[in-house]
C-alpha positions as CSV (number, residue, x, y, z in Angstrom):
1,M,56.1,40.9,-112.5
2,G,52.8,40.6,-110.6
3,F,54.4,38.7,-107.8
4,L,56.6,41.7,-107.0
5,S,53.5,43.6,-106.0
6,D,53.0,41.2,-103.1
7,L,55.4,41.8,-100.3
8,K,55.4,38.1,-99.0
9,S,56.2,36.9,-102.6
10,T,59.0,39.4,-103.0
11,V,60.6,38.6,-99.6
12,S,60.2,34.8,-100.4
13,L,61.9,35.3,-103.7
14,S,64.8,37.2,-102.0
15,F,65.3,34.3,-99.5
16,I,65.1,31.7,-102.3
17,F,67.9,33.6,-104.2
18,G,69.8,33.8,-101.0
19,A,69.5,30.1,-100.3
20,L,70.6,29.3,-103.8
21,F,73.6,31.5,-103.3
22,V,74.4,29.8,-100.0
23,L,74.1,26.4,-101.8
24,L,76.6,27.6,-104.5
25,I,79.0,28.7,-101.8
26,I,78.7,25.3,-100.1
27,F,79.0,23.5,-103.5
28,L,82.2,25.4,-104.3
29,G,83.6,24.4,-100.9
30,D,83.9,27.9,-99.3
31,F,82.1,27.0,-96.1
32,Q,84.6,25.4,-93.7
33,G,82.3,22.8,-92.1
34,I,78.9,22.7,-90.6
35,D,79.9,24.6,-87.4
36,F,81.0,27.5,-89.5
37,F,77.7,27.4,-91.4
38,W,75.6,27.7,-88.2
39,I,77.8,30.5,-86.8
40,W,77.4,32.3,-90.2
41,L,73.6,31.8,-90.2
42,L,73.4,33.1,-86.7
43,R,75.5,36.2,-87.6
44,F,73.4,36.7,-90.8
45,L,70.1,36.6,-88.9
46,H,71.6,38.9,-86.3
47,V,72.7,41.4,-89.0
48,V,69.3,41.2,-90.7
49,A,67.4,41.9,-87.5
50,G,69.8,44.7,-86.6
51,I,69.3,46.3,-90.0
52,I,65.6,46.3,-89.5
53,W,65.9,47.7,-86.0
54,V,68.4,50.4,-86.7
55,G,66.8,51.1,-90.1
56,L,63.5,51.8,-88.4
57,L,65.3,53.9,-85.7
58,F,66.7,56.0,-88.6
59,Y,63.3,56.1,-90.3
60,F,61.6,57.4,-87.2
61,N,64.3,60.1,-86.6
62,F,65.1,61.2,-90.1
63,V,61.7,60.7,-91.8
64,Q,58.6,60.3,-89.7
65,I,59.2,62.6,-86.7
66,P,60.6,65.6,-88.7
67,N,57.8,65.4,-91.3
68,L,54.8,64.5,-89.2
69,N,54.0,68.2,-88.4
70,K,54.2,69.0,-92.2
71,I,51.3,66.5,-92.9
72,P,47.9,68.2,-93.0
73,E,46.0,67.5,-89.8
74,N,43.3,65.5,-91.6
75,Q,45.9,63.1,-93.1
76,R,47.9,62.4,-89.9
77,P,45.5,59.6,-88.7
78,A,46.8,57.5,-91.6
79,V,50.3,57.7,-90.1
80,V,49.3,57.3,-86.5
81,K,46.8,54.5,-87.1
82,F,48.6,52.5,-89.8
83,I,52.2,53.3,-90.5
84,A,53.6,54.1,-87.1
85,P,52.1,51.1,-85.3
86,T,53.3,48.7,-87.9
87,A,56.8,50.3,-87.9
88,L,56.8,50.1,-84.1
89,F,55.9,46.4,-84.2
90,W,58.9,45.6,-86.4
91,F,61.0,48.1,-84.4
92,R,60.5,46.5,-81.0
93,W,60.6,42.8,-82.1
94,S,63.7,43.3,-84.3
95,A,65.3,44.9,-81.3
96,L,64.6,41.8,-79.2
97,I,65.7,39.4,-81.9
98,T,68.9,41.4,-82.5
99,I,69.9,41.3,-78.9
100,L,69.0,37.6,-78.4
101,L,70.9,36.5,-81.6
102,G,73.9,38.7,-80.6
103,V,74.1,37.1,-77.2
104,L,73.9,33.7,-78.8
105,L,76.5,34.5,-81.3
106,A,78.9,35.7,-78.6
107,Y,78.2,32.6,-76.6
108,F,78.8,30.2,-79.5
109,Q,81.9,32.0,-80.5
110,G,83.2,31.8,-77.0
111,Y,83.6,35.5,-76.1
112,L,80.3,36.2,-74.2
113,F,81.9,36.4,-70.8
114,D,84.9,38.4,-72.1
115,A,82.6,40.8,-73.8
116,F,80.4,41.4,-70.8
117,T,83.4,41.8,-68.5
118,L,85.0,44.1,-71.0
119,S,88.2,42.0,-71.0
120,T,91.2,43.4,-72.9
121,T,90.6,41.1,-75.9
122,H,86.9,41.8,-76.3
123,W,86.2,45.2,-74.7
124,V,85.2,46.8,-78.1
125,I,82.4,44.3,-78.8
126,G,81.5,44.4,-75.1
127,V,80.9,48.2,-75.3
128,G,78.8,47.6,-78.4
129,M,76.8,44.9,-76.6
130,Y,76.1,47.2,-73.6
131,L,75.0,50.0,-75.9
132,G,72.7,47.6,-77.8
133,I,71.2,46.4,-74.5
134,I,70.6,50.0,-73.3
135,M,69.0,50.8,-76.7
136,F,66.9,47.6,-76.4
137,L,65.8,48.5,-72.9
138,N,64.9,52.0,-74.1
139,V,62.7,50.5,-76.8
140,W,60.8,48.0,-74.6
141,L,60.7,49.9,-71.3
142,I,60.4,53.5,-72.3
143,I,59.6,54.2,-76.0
144,W,57.0,51.5,-76.6
145,P,55.0,52.0,-73.3
146,N,54.9,55.8,-74.1
147,Q,54.0,55.2,-77.7
148,K,51.0,53.1,-76.6
149,K,49.7,56.2,-74.8
150,V,50.4,58.4,-77.9
151,F,48.5,56.1,-80.2
152,G,45.6,55.5,-77.8
153,I,46.3,51.8,-77.2
154,I,46.4,52.9,-73.5
155,V,43.8,55.7,-73.1
156,V,45.2,58.7,-71.1
157,E,44.4,62.4,-70.8
158,N,45.8,64.7,-73.4
159,E,48.3,66.2,-71.0
160,E,49.7,62.7,-70.2
161,K,49.7,61.9,-73.9
162,D,51.9,65.0,-74.6
163,I,54.3,64.0,-71.8
164,A,54.5,60.4,-73.3
165,A,55.2,61.8,-76.8
166,K,58.0,63.9,-75.5
167,K,59.5,61.0,-73.5
168,A,59.3,58.6,-76.4
169,F,60.9,61.3,-78.6
170,K,63.7,61.9,-76.1
171,Y,64.6,58.2,-75.8
172,S,64.4,57.7,-79.5
173,R,66.9,60.4,-79.9
174,I,69.1,58.9,-77.1
175,N,69.0,55.6,-79.1
176,L,70.0,57.5,-82.2
177,V,73.0,59.0,-80.4
178,L,74.0,55.5,-79.2
179,S,73.5,53.8,-82.5
180,V,76.6,55.1,-84.3
181,P,79.1,54.1,-81.5
182,M,77.2,50.7,-81.3
183,L,77.6,50.2,-85.0
184,I,81.2,51.2,-84.9
185,S,81.8,48.6,-82.1
186,M,80.1,45.8,-84.1
187,T,82.0,46.5,-87.4
188,V,85.4,47.2,-85.7
189,H,85.1,44.0,-83.7
190,Q,84.9,42.0,-86.9
191,N,88.2,43.4,-88.1
192,L,90.1,43.4,-84.9
193,F,89.2,40.1,-83.3
194,S,87.7,37.7,-85.8
């Protein structure tokens, strides 16, 4: 059980079991050709990246932000110097990967243009894509630049640091508001149009 104490070993084991499961599915003939396999893999990676992104959004809003003020002042640097920067790294990169893979998935499945133009056949996924893009832009253009000020990556005066913290908080909450309609769009689309 020692390998479970190492994160890389644990994640590797999970992917090995996943690959074995995929091979079993292929062996039993339940994948309908190589094209289906690549679309499935793209969707799978999109979903994994999205789970990391939205999971961290929920972590920040339901766990870290509400509890930070409850942590004794002398213990807060552990969160600010180690936990939050790591979480923000995964947060922003999973946002980028989710958006890129989602656009590729829509392109390869032939509904990218219809989704972006909100056509009658793909307007639901189009709304979800626009919400996801807004959330992504909030992460990269507003939340992350302001968090760099909060964490001292960019050195600013305390007053500007407080303003940056409030702005990052506000846009994190905006993303939280947008997350449920975006998730509804993604899940409903699979049932309505695929």
